[in-house]
C-alpha positions in Angstrom: 43.8 -32.5 -37.4 45.4 -31.7 -34.1 43.5 -28.6 -32.8 40.5 -29.1 -34.9 37.3 -29.8 -33.2 34.1 -31.4 -34.5 32.4 -28.0 -34.6 35.0 -27.0 -37.1 34.1 -29.5 -39.7 30.4 -30.5 -38.9 27.4 -29.6 -40.9 25.4 -27.1 -38.7 22.2 -27.0 -40.6 21.1 -30.8 -40.5 18.3 -32.2 -42.4 16.3 -34.5 -40.3 13.3 -36.9 -40.2 10.8 -38.0 -37.7 10.5 -41.6 -36.8 7.1 -41.9 -38.4 8.0 -40.3 -41.6 7.5 -42.6 -44.7 10.7 -44.2 -46.1 9.9 -42.7 -49.5 10.5 -39.3 -48.0 13.9 -40.3 -46.6 14.7 -41.8 -50.0 13.7 -38.6 -51.8 15.6 -36.3 -49.4 18.8 -38.5 -49.7 18.7 -38.6 -53.5 17.8 -34.9 -54.1 20.3 -33.6 -51.3 23.0 -36.2 -52.1 22.8 -37.1 -48.4 23.8 -40.6 -47.2 22.7 -40.5 -43.5 19.8 -38.7 -41.9 19.3 -38.1 -38.1 15.7 -39.3 -36.9 14.0 -37.3 -34.3 11.3 -38.3 -31.8 7.7 -37.4 -32.5 8.2 -34.0 -30.8 11.2 -33.2 -32.9 13.3 -32.6 -29.7 15.7 -35.6 -29.5 17.6 -37.7 -31.8 16.5 -41.3 -31.6 18.3 -42.8 -34.4 19.9 -42.5 -37.8 18.8 -43.9 -41.2 21.3 -44.5 -43.9 21.1 -45.3 -47.8 22.2 -48.8 -46.7 19.2 -49.1 -44.3 16.8 -48.1 -47.1 18.6 -50.6 -49.5 18.3 -53.5 -46.8 14.5 -52.5 -46.3 13.8 -52.7 -50.1 15.7 -56.0 -50.3 13.7 -57.3 -47.4 10.5 -56.2 -48.8 11.4 -57.8 -52.2 12.2 -61.0 -50.4 9.1 -61.0 -48.2 11.0 -60.4 -45.0 10.1 -58.0 -42.2 11.9 -54.8 -43.1 12.2 -53.5 -39.6 14.4 -56.4 -38.5 16.4 -56.6 -41.9 17.3 -52.8 -41.6 19.2 -53.4 -38.4 22.9 -53.2 -39.4 26.2 -53.4 -37.7 26.2 -49.6 -38.0 23.2 -49.4 -35.6 25.1 -51.2 -32.9 28.2 -48.9 -33.5 26.2 -45.7 -33.3 24.6 -46.9 -30.1 27.9 -47.7 -28.7 29.2 -44.1 -29.8 26.1 -42.6 -28.1 26.9 -44.6 -24.9 30.5 -43.5 -25.0 29.6 -39.9 -25.5 27.1 -40.1 -22.5 29.8 -41.7 -20.3 32.4 -39.1 -21.4 29.9 -36.2 -20.7 29.2 -37.6 -17.3 32.8 -38.0 -16.4 33.6 -34.5 -17.6 30.8 -33.2 -15.5 32.0 -35.1 -12.3 35.5 -33.6 -13.0 34.2 -30.1 -12.7 
């Protein structure tokens, strides 16, 4: 993998959702497209504000079945991990910019 870059293996044409889309739409897209994770964009469709996964949908459905609030139940350890990754990427970008 040495010498390979993210751009060499990434999916360039990404299917996305907006944060106010219905979960049924996310579920349909994931099942039909055999996709496990979808980036979520802001209302303008300009900035990634999160990521929804099949696990998030499962937890939301389970929470609903148990009568819990789905928004809190859908928070997963992966959410914290992706936030940490975003923070690390921002810090890296800032340090690269400072170096020249």
